[in-house]
C-alpha positions in Angstrom: 64.9 2.9 56.1 68.5 3.8 55.5 70.2 4.9 52.3 74.0 4.9 51.9 76.0 6.7 49.2 79.8 6.2 48.7 81.7 9.5 48.6 85.4 8.6 48.6 87.8 5.7 49.1 91.4 5.0 49.5 93.5 2.0 50.5 92.7 2.4 54.2 89.6 4.5 54.3 86.1 4.9 52.9 83.7 7.8 53.3 79.9 7.5 53.0 76.8 9.7 53.3 74.0 7.9 55.1 70.4 9.1 55.4 68.4 7.5 58.3 64.6 7.9 58.0 62.8 9.0 61.2 62.4 6.0 63.5 65.0 3.9 61.5 67.4 1.8 63.4 70.4 -0.3 62.2 71.2 -3.7 63.7 73.8 -3.9 66.5 77.2 -4.8 65.1 81.0 -4.5 65.6 83.9 -4.7 63.2 87.1 -6.7 63.7 89.4 -4.7 61.5 88.0 -1.2 61.1 87.1 1.8 63.2 84.5 4.4 62.3 83.8 8.0 62.9 80.2 9.2 62.5 79.4 12.9 62.0 75.8 14.2 62.3 75.3 16.7 59.5 71.6 17.3 60.2 69.0 15.7 62.4 69.6 13.6 65.4 71.3 10.2 65.8 70.9 7.9 68.7 73.7 5.4 69.4 74.2 2.6 71.8 77.9 2.2 72.3 78.9 -0.9 74.5 75.4 -0.7 76.0 75.7 3.0 76.8 72.9 5.0 75.1 74.0 8.4 73.7 72.4 11.1 71.5 74.3 13.1 69.0 73.0 16.3 67.3 73.9 18.3 64.3 77.6 19.1 64.1 78.5 16.4 66.7 80.6 13.3 66.1 81.5 10.0 67.7 84.5 7.7 67.3 83.8 3.9 67.4 86.9 1.8 67.8 87.2 -1.6 66.2 85.6 -4.5 68.2 83.2 -2.1 70.0 79.4 -3.0 69.8 77.3 -0.2 68.4 73.8 0.4 67.1 72.6 3.6 65.5 69.2 5.0 64.9 67.2 8.2 64.2 64.9 9.1 67.1 63.8 12.4 65.4 61.0 13.5 63.1 63.2 14.5 60.2 65.8 12.4 58.2 69.2 12.3 59.8 72.1 12.9 57.5 75.3 11.2 58.7 78.8 11.1 57.2 80.5 7.8 58.0 84.3 7.5 57.8 85.6 3.9 57.9 89.3 3.3 58.4 91.6 0.4 59.1 93.4 -2.6 57.6 90.3 -4.2 56.1 87.2 -2.4 54.9 85.0 -5.1 53.4 81.3 -5.3 54.2 81.9 -8.8 55.6 83.8 -7.3 58.5 80.5 -6.4 60.2 79.6 -8.9 62.9 75.9 -8.6 63.7 
């Protein structure tokens, strides 16, 4: 399960707070018009970035350029709190290619 809460938005950026339940995984996707930066506030985040598996811990972040395939999940036992920053020329939900 994943919850997402909008925090702020401007013409070329949006900021969200996401909570990923233990064991949760989001579908693999990429975006044509936006890049993302993900910051782990608490817990652990697994990420597959262009088929490369990575793990990010509290106070770590990762930049995901537009068009790069990525998939995030929570391999831990506690909820993972993540701040997502979207930025680019188009920020609509329909920019996600799954």
